[in-house]
C-alpha positions in Angstrom: 2.8 4.2 -18.8 3.2 3.9 -15.1 6.1 1.4 -15.3 8.4 4.3 -16.0 7.9 5.6 -12.4 8.8 2.4 -10.5 12.3 3.3 -9.3 11.4 6.9 -8.7 8.5 5.9 -6.5 10.6 3.3 -4.6 13.2 6.0 -3.8 10.5 8.4 -2.8 8.8 5.9 -0.4 12.1 4.6 0.9 13.0 8.2 2.0 9.7 8.4 3.9 9.5 4.9 5.3 13.2 4.3 5.9 13.0 0.8 4.6 13.6 -0.2 1.0 11.8 -3.5 1.3 8.7 -1.9 2.7 8.9 0.8 -0.1 9.1 -1.9 -2.8 6.2 -3.8 -1.2 4.0 -0.6 -1.2 5.0 0.1 -4.8 4.1 -3.4 -5.9 0.7 -3.1 -4.2 0.2 0.3 -5.8 0.9 -1.1 -9.2 -1.5 -3.9 -8.6 -4.2 -1.4 -7.5 -3.6 0.6 -10.7 -3.6 -2.4 -12.9 -6.7 -3.9 -11.3 -8.8 -0.8 -11.5 -12.1 -1.5 -13.1 -12.6 2.0 -14.7 -12.3 2.2 -18.4 -11.5 6.0 -18.1 -7.8 6.6 -19.0 -5.6 8.0 -16.3 -4.8 11.6 -17.2 -1.8 12.0 -14.9 -0.4 8.5 -14.4 2.6 9.6 -12.2 0.4 11.6 -9.8 -2.2 8.8 -9.8 0.4 6.2 -8.9 2.0 8.4 -6.2 -1.4 9.1 -4.7 -2.3 5.4 -4.7 1.0 4.5 -3.0 0.7 7.2 -0.4 -2.9 6.0 0.3 -1.6 2.5 0.9 1.0 3.8 3.3 -1.6 5.8 5.2 -4.0 2.8 5.3 -1.2 0.5 6.6 -0.3 3.1 9.3 -4.0 3.3 10.4 -4.3 -0.5 10.5 -1.1 -0.7 12.7 -2.4 2.0 15.1 -5.8 0.2 15.4 -4.0 -3.1 15.9 -1.8 -1.7 18.7 -4.8 -0.2 20.6 -7.3 -3.1 20.2 -7.3 -5.8 22.9 -6.3 -9.2 21.7 -9.6 -10.9 22.8 -11.6 -8.5 20.6 -9.5 -9.4 17.6 -10.0 -13.1 18.3 -13.7 -12.6 18.6 -13.9 -10.7 15.3 -11.9 -13.4 13.6 -14.4 -16.0 14.7 -17.3 -13.8 13.4 -15.6 -13.2 10.0 -14.1 -16.6 9.3 -14.6 -17.3 5.5 -17.6 -19.3 4.4 -17.1 -22.5 2.6 -18.1 -20.7 -0.6 -15.5 -18.0 0.0 -12.9 -20.6 0.7 -13.8 -22.4 -2.6 -13.6 -19.1 -4.5 -10.2 -18.4 -3.0 -9.1 -21.9 -4.1 -10.3 -21.3 -7.6 -8.5 -17.9 -7.8 -5.3 -19.5 -6.5 -5.6 -22.2 -9.2 -6.2 -19.4 -11.9 -3.1 -17.6 -10.6 -1.0 -20.8 -10.8 -2.2 -21.4 -14.4 -1.4 -17.8 -15.4 2.0 -18.1 -13.8 2.7 -21.3 -15.7 2.1 -19.5 -19.0 5.0 -17.1 -18.3 8.5 -17.5 -19.5 10.8 -19.1 -16.9 12.7 -16.0 -15.9 9.6 -13.8 -15.6 7.8 -16.5 -13.4 11.0 -17.0 -11.3 11.4 -13.3 -10.6 7.7 -13.0 -9.6 7.8 -16.1 -7.3 11.1 -15.1 -5.7 9.7 -11.7 -4.8 6.1 -12.6 -3.9 6.5 -16.1 -2.5 10.0 -16.1 -1.1 10.2 -12.4 -0.2 13.5 -11.7 -1.8 14.4 -8.1 -2.6 15.1 -7.0 -6.2 18.9 -6.9 -5.7 18.8 -10.4 -4.2 16.8 -11.7 -7.1 19.1 -10.0 -9.6 22.2 -11.6 -7.9 20.6 -15.0 -7.7 19.5 -15.1 -11.4 22.5 -13.1 -12.8 20.4 -10.3 -14.3 20.1 -6.6 -13.7 17.7 -5.1 -11.2 15.8 -3.3 -13.9 15.2 -6.6 -15.7 13.9 -8.1 -12.4 11.5 -5.1 -12.0 10.3 -5.4 -15.6 9.7 -9.2 -15.2 7.7 -8.6 -11.9 5.5 -5.9 -13.5 4.9 -8.0 -16.6 4.0 -11.0 -14.5 1.5 -9.0 -12.5 0.0 -7.6 -15.7 -0.3 -11.1 -17.3 -1.9 -12.6 -14.2 -4.4 -9.8 -13.9 -5.4 -10.1 -17.5 -5.7 -13.9 -17.5 -7.7 -14.0 -14.2 -10.1 -11.4 -15.6 -10.5 -13.4 -18.8 -11.2 -16.6 -16.9 -13.5 -14.9 -14.4 -15.7 -13.6 -17.3 -15.6 -16.9 -19.2 
């Protein structure tokens, strides 16, 4: 499946972005997008689909940065006031966060630790590997497995 392309895609994006950390972040986001897709239709060309998803994320991020640089600060502040989350949205966010915490608690220690060190603490894969005394490929597998598990569990709980 798409897990086989992780390192290849990180290297590809690193060459374009010039920053391995940013490349890894984009790849993680691309994996999440692919894993969270709601279509039941199988992906015919998973490698191409994953690359296109990652490149779209890079383009979207670039567009957001360009807009952010040209928009006056007071306009952004005004929009933030208009679009502050409703109490219902805040409650939904809290419920989703609780579901994520429950899903993470179900994971084996090393899998959960890799995921939290990456997503919460912002450590790179080599830093996590060194801290935990495991290989980078094991770190990558744990993070992908944690993302899959959380996605599946949150979907199950959302439906139920």
